[in-house]
C-alpha positions in Angstrom: -12.1 34.1 26.9 -9.7 36.8 27.9 -6.6 35.5 29.8 -7.0 32.0 28.6 -3.9 30.2 27.3 -3.9 28.9 23.7 -3.5 25.1 23.7 -1.9 23.5 20.7 -4.5 21.3 19.0 -1.9 18.5 18.6 -1.3 18.4 22.3 -5.0 17.7 22.8 -4.7 14.5 20.7 -1.9 13.2 22.9 -2.6 10.2 25.1 -1.4 10.3 28.7 -0.4 6.9 30.3 0.1 6.1 34.0 3.6 5.2 35.0 4.2 1.6 35.9 6.5 2.9 38.6 3.6 4.5 40.6 1.4 1.9 42.3 -2.0 3.3 43.1 -5.5 2.3 44.3 -9.0 3.7 44.5 -10.1 4.1 48.1 -13.6 3.2 49.1 -14.4 7.0 49.3 -13.7 7.3 45.6 -10.3 9.0 46.0 -7.3 7.9 44.0 -4.2 7.4 46.1 -0.8 7.1 44.5 2.3 5.6 46.2 5.6 7.5 45.9 8.7 5.8 47.2 11.0 8.2 49.0 14.5 7.3 47.6 17.9 8.9 47.9 20.4 10.0 50.5 18.3 12.8 52.1 15.2 10.6 52.2 17.3 7.9 53.9 18.5 10.3 56.5 14.9 11.6 57.1 13.7 8.0 57.4 16.5 6.9 59.7 16.6 9.8 62.1 13.2 11.5 61.8 10.9 8.5 61.3 9.8 9.6 57.9 8.0 6.9 55.8 9.7 5.0 53.0 6.5 5.4 50.9 4.2 8.4 50.8 0.6 7.9 49.9 -0.6 10.9 47.8 -4.4 11.3 48.0 -5.8 13.2 45.0 -8.8 15.6 45.3 -12.1 14.9 43.6 -11.0 16.5 40.3 -7.6 14.8 40.4 -9.2 11.4 41.0 -11.5 11.7 38.0 -8.5 12.8 35.8 -6.4 9.9 37.1 -9.1 7.3 36.5 -9.6 8.8 33.0 -5.9 8.3 32.2 -6.3 4.8 30.8 -3.9 4.8 27.9 -6.8 5.2 25.5 -8.3 8.6 26.3 -6.6 11.7 24.8 -6.2 14.9 26.6 -9.3 16.1 24.7 -11.3 13.1 25.9 -10.3 13.8 29.5 -11.4 17.4 29.2 -14.8 16.3 28.0 -15.1 13.7 30.8 -14.3 16.4 33.3 -16.8 18.8 31.8 -19.5 16.1 32.1 -18.5 15.3 35.7 -18.3 18.9 36.8 -20.7 20.9 34.5 -20.6 24.0 36.6 -16.9 24.4 36.0 -17.0 23.8 32.2 -15.5 27.2 31.3 -12.4 26.6 33.3 -11.9 22.9 32.7 -9.6 23.0 29.7 -7.0 25.1 31.6 -7.5 23.0 34.7 -7.0 19.6 33.0 -4.0 20.7 30.9 -2.3 22.2 34.0 -3.0 19.1 36.0 -1.7 16.7 33.3 1.4 18.8 32.9 2.0 18.5 36.7 1.5 14.8 36.6 4.0 14.5 33.7 6.5 16.8 35.4 6.5 14.6 38.5 6.7 11.4 36.4 3.3 10.1 37.4 2.4 9.8 33.7 4.1 9.7 30.3 2.6 11.2 27.2 2.2 9.3 23.9 2.5 12.0 21.2 0.2 11.6 18.3 1.8 12.4 14.9 
């Protein structure tokens, strides 16, 4: 496992929760789609003069859609890694890094919050 990051065990017990500020839906093709409202002065200018949308619809890939569905306020990061390993067994060796990185990106962009287990 050379080159693999060490993940804090306590982090794996944390429970991600979807933000109430991010409406989303599952499309018929099984893809999760999250709505992001484009707010602020620069977005206003882009909407007014360049016809940019007020709301962007972010379609997740197959992996992201499974992670997003697994974030139910009950599953821990560890649980989500296991779900992903079952869903994508050929990628099991890379799944821990992939899920942790993806969850960190969702948190950084305020799509989720993290309930820290003590």
